[in-house]
CHARMM-style PDB file with segment names, atoms N, HN, CA, C and O in Angstrom:
ATOM      1  N   UNK     1     -15.348  -5.036  -3.206  1.00  0.00      PROA
ATOM      2  CA  UNK     1     -14.241  -3.885  -3.721  1.00  0.00      PROA
ATOM      3  C   UNK     1     -14.674  -3.046  -4.859  1.00  0.00      PROA
ATOM      4  O   UNK     1     -13.916  -2.341  -5.526  1.00  0.00      PROA
ATOM      5  N   UNK     2     -15.939  -3.171  -5.031  1.00  0.00      PROA
ATOM      6  HN  UNK     2     -16.555  -3.743  -4.490  1.00  0.00      PROA
ATOM      7  CA  UNK     2     -16.734  -2.400  -6.280  1.00  0.00      PROA
ATOM      8  C   UNK     2     -16.784  -1.244  -5.733  1.00  0.00      PROA
ATOM      9  O   UNK     2     -16.569  -0.477  -6.671  1.00  0.00      PROA
ATOM     10  N   UNK     3     -16.926  -0.661  -4.845  1.00  0.00      PROA
ATOM     11  HN  UNK     3     -17.101  -1.284  -4.083  1.00  0.00      PROA
ATOM     12  CA  UNK     3     -16.957   0.628  -4.310  1.00  0.00      PROA
ATOM     13  C   UNK     3     -15.677   1.629  -5.079  1.00  0.00      PROA
ATOM     14  O   UNK     3     -14.527   1.362  -4.729  1.00  0.00      PROA
ATOM     15  N   UNK     4     -15.818   2.435  -5.812  1.00  0.00      PROA
ATOM     16  HN  UNK     4     -16.751   2.652  -6.096  1.00  0.00      PROA
ATOM     17  CA  UNK     4     -14.331   2.976  -6.411  1.00  0.00      PROA
ATOM     18  C   UNK     4     -14.234   4.272  -5.309  1.00  0.00      PROA
ATOM     19  O   UNK     4     -13.140   4.836  -5.285  1.00  0.00      PROA
ATOM     20  N   UNK     5     -15.160   4.725  -4.507  1.00  0.00      PROA
ATOM     21  HN  UNK     5     -16.048   4.267  -4.527  1.00  0.00      PROA
ATOM     22  CA  UNK     5     -14.582   5.669  -3.446  1.00  0.00      PROA
ATOM     23  C   UNK     5     -14.573   5.602  -2.476  1.00  0.00      PROA
ATOM     24  O   UNK     5     -14.731   6.566  -1.726  1.00  0.00      PROA
ATOM     25  N   UNK     6     -14.360   4.285  -2.073  1.00  0.00      PROA
ATOM     26  HN  UNK     6     -14.232   3.503  -2.682  1.00  0.00      PROA
ATOM     27  CA  UNK     6     -14.157   3.750  -0.896  1.00  0.00      PROA
ATOM     28  C   UNK     6     -12.485   3.413  -0.522  1.00  0.00      PROA
ATOM     29  O   UNK     6     -11.782   2.929  -1.409  1.00  0.00      PROA
ATOM     30  N   UNK     7     -11.925   3.692   0.805  1.00  0.00      PROA
ATOM     31  HN  UNK     7     -12.497   4.085   1.525  1.00  0.00      PROA
ATOM     32  CA  UNK     7     -10.501   3.504   1.054  1.00  0.00      PROA
ATOM     33  C   UNK     7     -10.198   2.320   2.305  1.00  0.00      PROA
ATOM     34  O   UNK     7     -10.645   2.147   3.439  1.00  0.00      PROA
ATOM     35  N   UNK     8      -8.956   1.456   1.238  1.00  0.00      PROA
ATOM     36  HN  UNK     8      -8.593   1.596   0.316  1.00  0.00      PROA
ATOM     37  CA  UNK     8      -8.788   0.303   1.542  1.00  0.00      PROA
ATOM     38  C   UNK     8      -7.454   0.020   2.340  1.00  0.00      PROA
ATOM     39  O   UNK     8      -6.439   0.059   1.644  1.00  0.00      PROA
ATOM     40  N   UNK     9      -7.294  -0.240   3.592  1.00  0.00      PROA
ATOM     41  HN  UNK     9      -8.119  -0.271   4.157  1.00  0.00      PROA
ATOM     42  CA  UNK     9      -5.494  -0.541   3.308  1.00  0.00      PROA
ATOM     43  C   UNK     9      -5.335  -1.936   3.889  1.00  0.00      PROA
ATOM     44  O   UNK     9      -6.269  -2.591   4.353  1.00  0.00      PROA
ATOM     45  N   UNK    10      -4.003  -2.352   3.821  1.00  0.00      PROA
ATOM     46  HN  UNK    10      -3.244  -1.820   3.444  1.00  0.00      PROA
ATOM     47  CA  UNK    10      -3.256  -3.575   4.199  1.00  0.00      PROA
ATOM     48  C   UNK    10      -2.251  -3.719   4.571  1.00  0.00      PROA
ATOM     49  O   UNK    10      -1.543  -3.005   3.862  1.00  0.00      PROA
ATOM     50  N   UNK    11      -1.578  -4.278   5.371  1.00  0.00      PROA
ATOM     51  HN  UNK    11      -2.153  -4.859   5.947  1.00  0.00      PROA
ATOM     52  CA  UNK    11      -0.331  -4.979   5.392  1.00  0.00      PROA
ATOM     53  C   UNK    11      -0.039  -6.021   4.788  1.00  0.00      PROA
ATOM     54  O   UNK    11      -0.939  -6.859   4.743  1.00  0.00      PROA
ATOM     55  N   UNK    12       1.222  -6.348   4.144  1.00  0.00      PROA
ATOM     56  HN  UNK    12       1.953  -5.667   4.181  1.00  0.00      PROA
ATOM     57  CA  UNK    12       1.838  -7.526   3.859  1.00  0.00      PROA
ATOM     58  C   UNK    12       3.395  -7.355   3.695  1.00  0.00      PROA
ATOM     59  O   UNK    12       4.149  -6.434   3.382  1.00  0.00      PROA
ATOM     60  N   UNK    13       3.537  -8.881   4.108  1.00  0.00      PROA
ATOM     61  HN  UNK    13       2.924  -9.629   4.362  1.00  0.00      PROA
ATOM     62  CA  UNK    13       5.191  -8.854   4.207  1.00  0.00      PROA
ATOM     63  C   UNK    13       5.784  -8.382   3.067  1.00  0.00      PROA
ATOM     64  O   UNK    13       5.244  -8.445   1.962  1.00  0.00      PROA
ATOM     65  N   UNK    14       7.020  -7.845   3.301  1.00  0.00      PROA
ATOM     66  HN  UNK    14       7.459  -7.794   4.198  1.00  0.00      PROA
ATOM     67  CA  UNK    14       8.059  -7.047   2.126  1.00  0.00      PROA
ATOM     68  C   UNK    14       8.832  -8.032   1.198  1.00  0.00      PROA
ATOM     69  O   UNK    14       9.361  -7.757   0.122  1.00  0.00      PROA
ATOM     70  N   UNK    15       8.783  -9.468   1.956  1.00  0.00      PROA
ATOM     71  HN  UNK    15       8.354  -9.692   2.831  1.00  0.00      PROA
ATOM     72  CA  UNK    15       9.277 -10.896   0.901  1.00  0.00      PROA
ATOM     73  C   UNK    15       7.967 -11.089   0.409  1.00  0.00      PROA
ATOM     74  O   UNK    15       8.061 -11.771  -0.611  1.00  0.00      PROA
ATOM     75  N   UNK    16       6.762 -10.804   0.660  1.00  0.00      PROA
ATOM     76  HN  UNK    16       6.685 -10.251   1.489  1.00  0.00      PROA
ATOM     77  CA  UNK    16       5.659 -12.111  -0.287  1.00  0.00      PROA
ATOM     78  C   UNK    16       5.189 -10.971  -1.674  1.00  0.00      PROA
ATOM     79  O   UNK    16       4.162 -10.298  -1.766  1.00  0.00      PROA
ATOM     80  N   UNK    17       6.199 -11.059  -2.511  1.00  0.00      PROA
ATOM     81  HN  UNK    17       7.033 -11.606  -2.436  1.00  0.00      PROA
ATOM     82  CA  UNK    17       6.234 -10.410  -4.100  1.00  0.00      PROA
ATOM     83  C   UNK    17       4.635 -10.985  -4.392  1.00  0.00      PROA
ATOM     84  O   UNK    17       3.663 -10.239  -4.505  1.00  0.00      PROA
ATOM     85  N   UNK    18       4.606 -12.014  -4.458  1.00  0.00      PROA
ATOM     86  HN  UNK    18       5.396 -12.620  -4.367  1.00  0.00      PROA
ATOM     87  CA  UNK    18       3.470 -12.853  -5.324  1.00  0.00      PROA
ATOM     88  C   UNK    18       1.731 -11.897  -4.716  1.00  0.00      PROA
ATOM     89  O   UNK    18       0.853 -11.517  -5.492  1.00  0.00      PROA
ATOM     90  N   UNK    19       1.709 -11.751  -3.290  1.00  0.00      PROA
ATOM     91  HN  UNK    19       2.422 -12.059  -2.660  1.00  0.00      PROA
ATOM     92  CA  UNK    19       1.058 -11.171  -2.779  1.00  0.00      PROA
ATOM     93  C   UNK    19       0.744  -9.422  -3.530  1.00  0.00      PROA
ATOM     94  O   UNK    19      -0.132  -8.839  -4.169  1.00  0.00      PROA
ATOM     95  N   UNK    20       2.126  -9.149  -2.927  1.00  0.00      PROA
ATOM     96  HN  UNK    20       2.837  -9.623  -2.408  1.00  0.00      PROA
ATOM     97  CA  UNK    20       2.042  -7.804  -3.583  1.00  0.00      PROA
ATOM     98  C   UNK    20       1.525  -7.197  -4.681  1.00  0.00      PROA
ATOM     99  O   UNK    20       0.752  -6.239  -4.700  1.00  0.00      PROA
ATOM    100  N   UNK    21       2.154  -8.015  -5.929  1.00  0.00      PROA
ATOM    101  HN  UNK    21       2.782  -8.793  -5.914  1.00  0.00      PROA
ATOM    102  CA  UNK    21       1.860  -8.330  -7.077  1.00  0.00      PROA
ATOM    103  C   UNK    21       0.159  -8.636  -7.195  1.00  0.00      PROA
ATOM    104  O   UNK    21      -0.503  -7.847  -7.869  1.00  0.00      PROA
ATOM    105  N   UNK    22      -0.466  -9.696  -6.581  1.00  0.00      PROA
ATOM    106  HN  UNK    22       0.071 -10.337  -6.033  1.00  0.00      PROA
ATOM    107  CA  UNK    22      -1.990  -9.381  -6.378  1.00  0.00      PROA
ATOM    108  C   UNK    22      -3.062  -8.015  -6.282  1.00  0.00      PROA
ATOM    109  O   UNK    22      -4.008  -7.642  -6.975  1.00  0.00      PROA
ATOM    110  N   UNK    23      -2.296  -7.409  -4.873  1.00  0.00      PROA
ATOM    111  HN  UNK    23      -1.527  -7.712  -4.310  1.00  0.00      PROA
ATOM    112  CA  UNK    23      -2.887  -6.407  -4.702  1.00  0.00      PROA
ATOM    113  C   UNK    23      -2.914  -5.181  -5.503  1.00  0.00      PROA
ATOM    114  O   UNK    23      -3.808  -4.335  -5.483  1.00  0.00      PROA
ATOM    115  N   UNK    24      -1.597  -5.165  -6.374  1.00  0.00      PROA
ATOM    116  HN  UNK    24      -0.870  -5.852  -6.390  1.00  0.00      PROA
ATOM    117  CA  UNK    24      -1.379  -4.526  -6.700  1.00  0.00      PROA
ATOM    118  C   UNK    24      -2.394  -4.195  -8.128  1.00  0.00      PROA
ATOM    119  O   UNK    24      -2.720  -3.078  -8.530  1.00  0.00      PROA
ATOM    120  N   UNK    25      -2.750  -5.491  -8.707  1.00  0.00      PROA
ATOM    121  HN  UNK    25      -2.485  -6.398  -8.380  1.00  0.00      PROA
ATOM    122  CA  UNK    25      -3.537  -5.619  -9.896  1.00  0.00      PROA
ATOM    123  C   UNK    25      -5.120  -5.113  -9.555  1.00  0.00      PROA
ATOM    124  O   UNK    25      -5.863  -4.674 -10.434  1.00  0.00      PROA
ATOM    125  N   UNK    26      -5.525  -5.253  -8.079  1.00  0.00      PROA
ATOM    126  HN  UNK    26      -4.922  -5.609  -7.366  1.00  0.00      PROA
ATOM    127  CA  UNK    26      -6.491  -4.287  -7.319  1.00  0.00      PROA
ATOM    128  C   UNK    26      -6.474  -3.042  -7.045  1.00  0.00      PROA
ATOM    129  O   UNK    26      -7.392  -2.362  -6.588  1.00  0.00      PROA
ATOM    130  N   UNK    27      -5.438  -2.739  -7.321  1.00  0.00      PROA
ATOM    131  HN  UNK    27      -4.692  -3.292  -7.693  1.00  0.00      PROA
ATOM    132  CA  UNK    27      -5.547  -0.786  -6.909  1.00  0.00      PROA
ATOM    133  C   UNK    27      -4.676  -0.439  -6.143  1.00  0.00      PROA
ATOM    134  O   UNK    27      -4.175   0.685  -6.131  1.00  0.00      PROA
ATOM    135  N   UNK    28      -4.324  -1.553  -5.252  1.00  0.00      PROA
ATOM    136  HN  UNK    28      -4.730  -2.466  -5.261  1.00  0.00      PROA
ATOM    137  CA  UNK    28      -3.549  -1.309  -3.939  1.00  0.00      PROA
ATOM    138  C   UNK    28      -1.919  -0.739  -4.403  1.00  0.00      PROA
ATOM    139  O   UNK    28      -1.110  -1.336  -5.114  1.00  0.00      PROA
ATOM    140  N   UNK    29      -1.771   0.569  -3.760  1.00  0.00      PROA
ATOM    141  HN  UNK    29      -2.428   1.054  -3.182  1.00  0.00      PROA
ATOM    142  CA  UNK    29      -0.426   1.072  -3.926  1.00  0.00      PROA
ATOM    143  C   UNK    29       0.614   1.135  -2.312  1.00  0.00      PROA
ATOM    144  O   UNK    29       0.231   1.573  -1.227  1.00  0.00      PROA
ATOM    145  N   UNK    30       1.945   0.559  -2.640  1.00  0.00      PROA
ATOM    146  HN  UNK    30       2.256   0.203  -3.521  1.00  0.00      PROA
ATOM    147  CA  UNK    30       2.504   1.126  -1.517  1.00  0.00      PROA
ATOM    148  C   UNK    30       2.968   2.410  -0.853  1.00  0.00      PROA
ATOM    149  O   UNK    30       3.684   3.163  -1.513  1.00  0.00      PROA
ATOM    150  N   UNK    31       2.636   2.727   0.365  1.00  0.00      PROA
ATOM    151  HN  UNK    31       2.054   2.116   0.902  1.00  0.00      PROA
ATOM    152  CA  UNK    31       2.579   3.876   0.922  1.00  0.00      PROA
ATOM    153  C   UNK    31       3.326   4.002   2.451  1.00  0.00      PROA
ATOM    154  O   UNK    31       2.990   4.902   3.221  1.00  0.00      PROA
ATOM    155  N   UNK    32       4.192   3.178   2.746  1.00  0.00      PROA
ATOM    156  HN  UNK    32       4.465   2.447   2.120  1.00  0.00      PROA
ATOM    157  CA  UNK    32       4.792   3.552   3.743  1.00  0.00      PROA
ATOM    158  C   UNK    32       5.159   2.092   4.339  1.00  0.00      PROA
ATOM    159  O   UNK    32       4.513   1.100   4.003  1.00  0.00      PROA
ATOM    160  N   UNK    33       5.924   2.051   4.981  1.00  0.00      PROA
ATOM    161  HN  UNK    33       6.449   2.857   5.254  1.00  0.00      PROA
ATOM    162  CA  UNK    33       6.809   0.822   5.558  1.00  0.00      PROA
ATOM    163  C   UNK    33       6.177   1.085   7.259  1.00  0.00      PROA
ATOM    164  O   UNK    33       6.011   2.157   7.840  1.00  0.00      PROA
ATOM    165  N   UNK    34       5.912  -0.363   7.763  1.00  0.00      PROA
ATOM    166  HN  UNK    34       6.047  -1.234   7.291  1.00  0.00      PROA
ATOM    167  CA  UNK    34       5.854  -0.836   9.279  1.00  0.00      PROA
ATOM    168  C   UNK    34       7.141  -1.418   9.630  1.00  0.00      PROA
ATOM    169  O   UNK    34       6.960  -2.596   9.322  1.00  0.00      PROA
ATOM    170  N   UNK    35       8.464  -1.322  10.132  1.00  0.00      PROA
ATOM    171  HN  UNK    35       8.611  -0.365  10.382  1.00  0.00      PROA
ATOM    172  CA  UNK    35       9.647  -1.528  10.784  1.00  0.00      PROA
ATOM    173  C   UNK    35       9.084  -2.742  11.577  1.00  0.00      PROA
ATOM    174  O   UNK    35       8.034  -2.486  12.167  1.00  0.00      PROA
ATOM    175  N   UNK    36       9.547  -3.986  11.715  1.00  0.00      PROA
ATOM    176  HN  UNK    36      10.400  -4.194  11.236  1.00  0.00      PROA
ATOM    177  CA  UNK    36       9.382  -4.945  12.405  1.00  0.00      PROA
ATOM    178  C   UNK    36       8.338  -5.376  12.889  1.00  0.00      PROA
ATOM    179  O   UNK    36       8.161  -5.695  14.065  1.00  0.00      PROA
ATOM    180  N   UNK    37       7.306  -5.425  11.707  1.00  0.00      PROA
ATOM    181  HN  UNK    37       7.450  -5.165  10.752  1.00  0.00      PROA
ATOM    182  CA  UNK    37       5.609  -5.448  11.950  1.00  0.00      PROA
ATOM    183  C   UNK    37       5.737  -7.282  12.520  1.00  0.00      PROA
ATOM    184  O   UNK    37       5.102  -7.591  13.528  1.00  0.00      PROA
ATOM    185  N   UNK    38       6.372  -8.097  11.972  1.00  0.00      PROA
ATOM    186  HN  UNK    38       6.888  -7.846  11.153  1.00  0.00      PROA
ATOM    187  CA  UNK    38       5.937  -9.387  12.359  1.00  0.00      PROA
ATOM    188  C   UNK    38       6.695  -9.939  13.576  1.00  0.00      PROA
ATOM    189  O   UNK    38       7.912  -9.934  13.757  1.00  0.00      PROA
ATOM    190  N   UNK    39       5.710 -10.422  14.383  1.00  0.00      PROA
ATOM    191  HN  UNK    39       4.721 -10.426  14.235  1.00  0.00      PROA
ATOM    192  CA  UNK    39       6.693 -11.013  15.405  1.00  0.00      PROA
ATOM    193  C   UNK    39       7.416 -12.263  15.352  1.00  0.00      PROA
ATOM    194  O   UNK    39       8.148 -12.601  16.282  1.00  0.00      PROA
ATOM    195  N   UNK    40       7.244 -13.010  14.260  1.00  0.00      PROA
ATOM    196  HN  UNK    40       6.649 -12.736  13.504  1.00  0.00      PROA
ATOM    197  CA  UNK    40       7.836 -14.426  14.244  1.00  0.00      PROA
ATOM    198  C   UNK    40       9.310 -14.304  14.021  1.00  0.00      PROA
ATOM    199  O   UNK    40      10.260 -14.925  14.499  1.00  0.00      PROA
ATOM    200  N   UNK    41       9.197 -12.947  12.825  1.00  0.00      PROA
ATOM    201  HN  UNK    41       8.425 -12.443  12.437  1.00  0.00      PROA
ATOM    202  CA  UNK    41      10.891 -13.083  12.325  1.00  0.00      PROA
ATOM    203  C   UNK    41      11.109 -11.659  12.207  1.00  0.00      PROA
ATOM    204  O   UNK    41      12.069 -11.378  11.488  1.00  0.00      PROA
ATOM    205  N   UNK    42      10.533 -10.753  12.674  1.00  0.00      PROA
ATOM    206  HN  UNK    42       9.753 -10.981  13.257  1.00  0.00      PROA
ATOM    207  CA  UNK    42      10.680  -9.364  13.066  1.00  0.00      PROA
ATOM    208  C   UNK    42      10.839  -8.729  11.757  1.00  0.00      PROA
ATOM    209  O   UNK    42      11.588  -7.752  11.779  1.00  0.00      PROA
ATOM    210  N   UNK    43      10.215  -9.094  10.367  1.00  0.00      PROA
ATOM    211  HN  UNK    43       9.606  -9.887  10.349  1.00  0.00      PROA
ATOM    212  CA  UNK    43      10.304  -8.512   8.997  1.00  0.00      PROA
ATOM    213  C   UNK    43       9.367  -7.222   9.135  1.00  0.00      PROA
ATOM    214  O   UNK    43       8.434  -6.926   9.882  1.00  0.00      PROA
ATOM    215  N   UNK    44       9.954  -6.663   8.207  1.00  0.00      PROA
ATOM    216  HN  UNK    44      10.712  -6.903   7.601  1.00  0.00      PROA
ATOM    217  CA  UNK    44       8.904  -5.719   7.759  1.00  0.00      PROA
ATOM    218  C   UNK    44       8.027  -5.973   7.178  1.00  0.00      PROA
ATOM    219  O   UNK    44       8.044  -6.963   6.447  1.00  0.00      PROA
ATOM    220  N   UNK    45       6.491  -4.848   7.329  1.00  0.00      PROA
ATOM    221  HN  UNK    45       6.477  -4.043   7.923  1.00  0.00      PROA
ATOM    222  CA  UNK    45       5.420  -4.872   6.203  1.00  0.00      PROA
ATOM    223  C   UNK    45       5.821  -3.667   5.543  1.00  0.00      PROA
ATOM    224  O   UNK    45       6.625  -2.825   5.941  1.00  0.00      PROA
ATOM    225  N   UNK    46       5.044  -3.697   4.301  1.00  0.00      PROA
ATOM    226  HN  UNK    46       4.390  -4.382   3.977  1.00  0.00      PROA
ATOM    227  CA  UNK    46       4.500  -2.633   3.515  1.00  0.00      PROA
ATOM    228  C   UNK    46       3.015  -2.575   3.697  1.00  0.00      PROA
ATOM    229  O   UNK    46       2.179  -3.473   3.600  1.00  0.00      PROA
ATOM    230  N   UNK    47       2.861  -1.079   4.036  1.00  0.00      PROA
ATOM    231  HN  UNK    47       3.540  -0.349   4.116  1.00  0.00      PROA
ATOM    232  CA  UNK    47       1.491  -0.483   4.585  1.00  0.00      PROA
ATOM    233  C   UNK    47       1.008  -0.539   3.040  1.00  0.00      PROA
ATOM    234  O   UNK    47       1.817  -0.061   2.245  1.00  0.00      PROA
ATOM    235  N   UNK    48      -0.324  -1.110   2.445  1.00  0.00      PROA
ATOM    236  HN  UNK    48      -0.981  -1.498   3.091  1.00  0.00      PROA
ATOM    237  CA  UNK    48      -0.451  -0.679   1.063  1.00  0.00      PROA
ATOM    238  C   UNK    48      -2.189  -0.350   1.129  1.00  0.00      PROA
ATOM    239  O   UNK    48      -2.984  -1.056   1.750  1.00  0.00      PROA
ATOM    240  N   UNK    49      -2.673   1.297   0.077  1.00  0.00      PROA
ATOM    241  HN  UNK    49      -2.027   1.871  -0.427  1.00  0.00      PROA
ATOM    242  CA  UNK    49      -3.822   1.762   0.060  1.00  0.00      PROA
ATOM    243  C   UNK    49      -4.414   1.372  -1.313  1.00  0.00      PROA
ATOM    244  O   UNK    49      -3.782   1.149  -2.346  1.00  0.00      PROA
ATOM    245  N   UNK    50      -5.702   1.336  -1.131  1.00  0.00      PROA
ATOM    246  HN  UNK    50      -6.215   1.517  -0.292  1.00  0.00      PROA
ATOM    247  CA  UNK    50      -6.559   1.049  -2.295  1.00  0.00      PROA
ATOM    248  C   UNK    50      -7.653   2.618  -2.256  1.00  0.00      PROA
ATOM    249  O   UNK    50      -8.518   2.652  -1.381  1.00  0.00      PROA
ATOM    250  N   UNK    51      -7.568   3.425  -2.909  1.00  0.00      PROA
ATOM    251  HN  UNK    51      -6.865   3.398  -3.620  1.00  0.00      PROA
ATOM    252  CA  UNK    51      -8.218   4.598  -2.641  1.00  0.00      PROA
ATOM    253  C   UNK    51      -8.585   4.973  -4.093  1.00  0.00      PROA
ATOM    254  O   UNK    51      -8.187   4.377  -5.094  1.00  0.00      PROA
ATOM    255  N   UNK    52      -9.528   6.213  -4.061  1.00  0.00      PROA
ATOM    256  HN  UNK    52      -9.852   6.698  -3.249  1.00  0.00      PROA
ATOM    257  CA  UNK    52      -9.394   6.828  -5.683  1.00  0.00      PROA
ATOM    258  C   UNK    52      -8.511   7.216  -6.590  1.00  0.00      PROA
ATOM    259  O   UNK    52      -8.434   7.044  -7.807  1.00  0.00      PROA
ATOM    260  N   UNK    53      -7.670   7.921  -5.588  1.00  0.00      PROA
ATOM    261  HN  UNK    53      -7.733   8.060  -4.599  1.00  0.00      PROA
ATOM    262  CA  UNK    53      -6.426   8.012  -6.146  1.00  0.00      PROA
ATOM    263  C   UNK    53      -5.059   7.151  -6.910  1.00  0.00      PROA
ATOM    264  O   UNK    53      -4.313   7.358  -7.866  1.00  0.00      PROA
ATOM    265  N   UNK    54      -5.261   5.963  -5.750  1.00  0.00      PROA
ATOM    266  HN  UNK    54      -5.867   5.795  -4.972  1.00  0.00      PROA
ATOM    267  CA  UNK    54      -4.302   4.729  -6.062  1.00  0.00      PROA
ATOM    268  C   UNK    54      -5.189   4.476  -7.750  1.00  0.00      PROA
ATOM    269  O   UNK    54      -4.692   4.620  -8.867  1.00  0.00      PROA
ATOM    270  N   UNK    55      -6.575   4.078  -7.402  1.00  0.00      PROA
ATOM    271  HN  UNK    55      -6.979   3.961  -6.495  1.00  0.00      PROA
ATOM    272  CA  UNK    55      -6.601   3.785  -8.958  1.00  0.00      PROA
ATOM    273  C   UNK    55      -5.971   4.423 -10.029  1.00  0.00      PROA
ATOM    274  O   UNK    55      -5.127   3.867 -10.732  1.00  0.00      PROA
ATOM    275  N   UNK    56      -6.349   5.561 -10.173  1.00  0.00      PROA
ATOM    276  HN  UNK    56      -7.034   6.013  -9.601  1.00  0.00      PROA
ATOM    277  CA  UNK    56      -5.711   6.402 -11.258  1.00  0.00      PROA
ATOM    278  C   UNK    56      -4.238   6.658 -11.142  1.00  0.00      PROA
ATOM    279  O   UNK    56      -3.803   7.369 -12.047  1.00  0.00      PROA
ATOM    280  N   UNK    57      -3.158   6.163 -10.046  1.00  0.00      PROA
ATOM    281  HN  UNK    57      -3.512   5.585  -9.310  1.00  0.00      PROA
ATOM    282  CA  UNK    57      -1.825   6.158 -10.102  1.00  0.00      PROA
ATOM    283  C   UNK    57      -1.216   6.931  -9.197  1.00  0.00      PROA
ATOM    284  O   UNK    57       0.014   6.925  -9.251  1.00  0.00      PROA
ATOM    285  N   UNK    58      -1.753   7.629  -8.338  1.00  0.00      PROA
ATOM    286  HN  UNK    58      -2.752   7.634  -8.294  1.00  0.00      PROA
ATOM    287  CA  UNK    58      -1.652   8.521  -7.529  1.00  0.00      PROA
ATOM    288  C   UNK    58      -1.569   7.868  -5.701  1.00  0.00      PROA
ATOM    289  O   UNK    58      -2.206   6.949  -5.185  1.00  0.00      PROA
ATOM    290  N   UNK    59      -0.521   8.793  -5.105  1.00  0.00      PROA
ATOM    291  HN  UNK    59      -0.004   9.539  -5.524  1.00  0.00      PROA
ATOM    292  CA  UNK    59      -1.078   8.349  -3.622  1.00  0.00      PROA
ATOM    293  C   UNK    59      -1.621   9.669  -3.026  1.00  0.00      PROA
ATOM    294  O   UNK    59      -1.686   9.783  -1.802  1.00  0.00      PROA
ATOM    295  N   UNK    60      -2.002  10.642  -3.824  1.00  0.00      PROA
ATOM    296  HN  UNK    60      -1.949  10.549  -4.818  1.00  0.00      PROA
ATOM    297  CA  UNK    60      -2.707  12.424  -3.373  1.00  0.00      PROA
ATOM    298  C   UNK    60      -3.401  11.876  -2.371  1.00  0.00      PROA
ATOM    299  O   UNK    60      -2.842  12.264  -1.345  1.00  0.00      PROA
ATOM    300  N   UNK    61      -4.599  10.968  -2.001  1.00  0.00      PROA
ATOM    301  HN  UNK    61      -5.053  10.652  -2.835  1.00  0.00      PROA
ATOM    302  CA  UNK    61      -5.497  11.293  -0.660  1.00  0.00      PROA
ATOM    303  C   UNK    61      -5.376   9.890   0.201  1.00  0.00      PROA
ATOM    304  O   UNK    61      -6.311   9.446   0.868  1.00  0.00      PROA
ATOM    305  N   UNK    62      -3.656   9.054   0.048  1.00  0.00      PROA
ATOM    306  HN  UNK    62      -2.897   9.416  -0.493  1.00  0.00      PROA
ATOM    307  CA  UNK    62      -3.441   8.355   0.933  1.00  0.00      PROA
ATOM    308  C   UNK    62      -2.927   9.301   2.064  1.00  0.00      PROA
ATOM    309  O   UNK    62      -2.075  10.175   1.898  1.00  0.00      PROA
ATOM    310  N   UNK    63      -3.547   9.013   3.211  1.00  0.00      PROA
ATOM    311  HN  UNK    63      -4.239   8.304   3.345  1.00  0.00      PROA
ATOM    312  CA  UNK    63      -2.923   9.936   4.657  1.00  0.00      PROA
ATOM    313  C   UNK    63      -1.537   9.431   5.154  1.00  0.00      PROA
ATOM    314  O   UNK    63      -1.212   8.302   5.520  1.00  0.00      PROA
ATOM    315  N   UNK    64      -0.921  10.400   5.082  1.00  0.00      PROA
ATOM    316  HN  UNK    64      -1.185  11.318   4.785  1.00  0.00      PROA
ATOM    317  CA  UNK    64       0.709  10.016   5.677  1.00  0.00      PROA
ATOM    318  C   UNK    64       1.694   9.225   4.689  1.00  0.00      PROA
ATOM    319  O   UNK    64       2.769   8.678   4.937  1.00  0.00      PROA
ATOM    320  N   UNK    65       0.837   9.367   3.251  1.00  0.00      PROA
ATOM    321  HN  UNK    65      -0.036   9.812   3.050  1.00  0.00      PROA
ATOM    322  CA  UNK    65       1.984   8.429   2.306  1.00  0.00      PROA
ATOM    323  C   UNK    65       2.839   9.920   1.890  1.00  0.00      PROA
ATOM    324  O   UNK    65       2.559  11.084   1.602  1.00  0.00      PROA
ATOM    325  N   UNK    66       4.073   9.038   2.070  1.00  0.00      PROA
ATOM    326  HN  UNK    66       4.300   8.093   2.304  1.00  0.00      PROA
ATOM    327  CA  UNK    66       5.810  10.229   1.411  1.00  0.00      PROA
ATOM    328  C   UNK    66       5.485  10.214  -0.179  1.00  0.00      PROA
ATOM    329  O   UNK    66       5.195   9.342  -0.999  1.00  0.00      PROA
ATOM    330  N   UNK    67       5.679  11.607  -0.200  1.00  0.00      PROA
ATOM    331  HN  UNK    67       5.914  12.315   0.466  1.00  0.00      PROA
ATOM    332  CA  UNK    67       5.140  12.141  -1.489  1.00  0.00      PROA
ATOM    333  C   UNK    67       6.477  12.804  -2.290  1.00  0.00      PROA
ATOM    334  O   UNK    67       7.104  13.634  -1.631  1.00  0.00      PROA
ATOM    335  N   UNK    68       6.878  12.564  -3.407  1.00  0.00      PROA
ATOM    336  HN  UNK    68       6.369  11.890  -3.943  1.00  0.00      PROA
ATOM    337  CA  UNK    68       7.778  13.407  -3.952  1.00  0.00      PROA
ATOM    338  C   UNK    68       8.099  14.853  -4.523  1.00  0.00      PROA
ATOM    339  O   UNK    68       7.939  14.794  -5.743  1.00  0.00      PROA
ATOM    340  N   UNK    69       8.403  15.850  -4.221  1.00  0.00      PROA
ATOM    341  HN  UNK    69       8.534  15.898  -3.231  1.00  0.00      PROA
ATOM    342  CA  UNK    69       8.669  16.801  -4.962  1.00  0.00      PROA
ATOM    343  C   UNK    69       9.030  17.300  -6.201  1.00  0.00      PROA
ATOM    344  O   UNK    69      10.254  17.429  -6.175  1.00  0.00      PROA
ATOM    345  N   UNK    70       8.430  17.771  -7.662  1.00  0.00      PROA
ATOM    346  HN  UNK    70       7.436  17.666  -7.683  1.00  0.00      PROA
ATOM    347  CA  UNK    70       8.687  17.532  -8.367  1.00  0.00      PROA
ATOM    348  C   UNK    70      10.172  18.599  -8.500  1.00  0.00      PROA
ATOM    349  O   UNK    70      10.132  19.519  -7.684  1.00  0.00      PROA
ATOM    350  N   UNK    71      11.313  18.589  -9.314  1.00  0.00      PROA
ATOM    351  HN  UNK    71      11.345  17.841  -9.977  1.00  0.00      PROA
ATOM    352  CA  UNK    71      12.488  19.593  -9.194  1.00  0.00      PROA
ATOM    353  C   UNK    71      11.977  20.286 -10.234  1.00  0.00      PROA
ATOM    354  OT1 UNK    71      12.545  21.300 -10.639  1.00  0.00      PROA
TER     355      UNK     71
END
């Protein structure tokens, strides 16, 4: 993951806090949810992305990410 221009995505169980924290240390940010993604128990999955923008704390270049509009 040395290429700062590359885009990576992954899914992780919402209950797996240690994994989420690990991925966040590598620049991944939560950008969506897959409902009932895991077949064994129907748990949702977070969709996490690592992009040039997430490395700078933004979701600007993440396809389909929910964005908030400043008031």
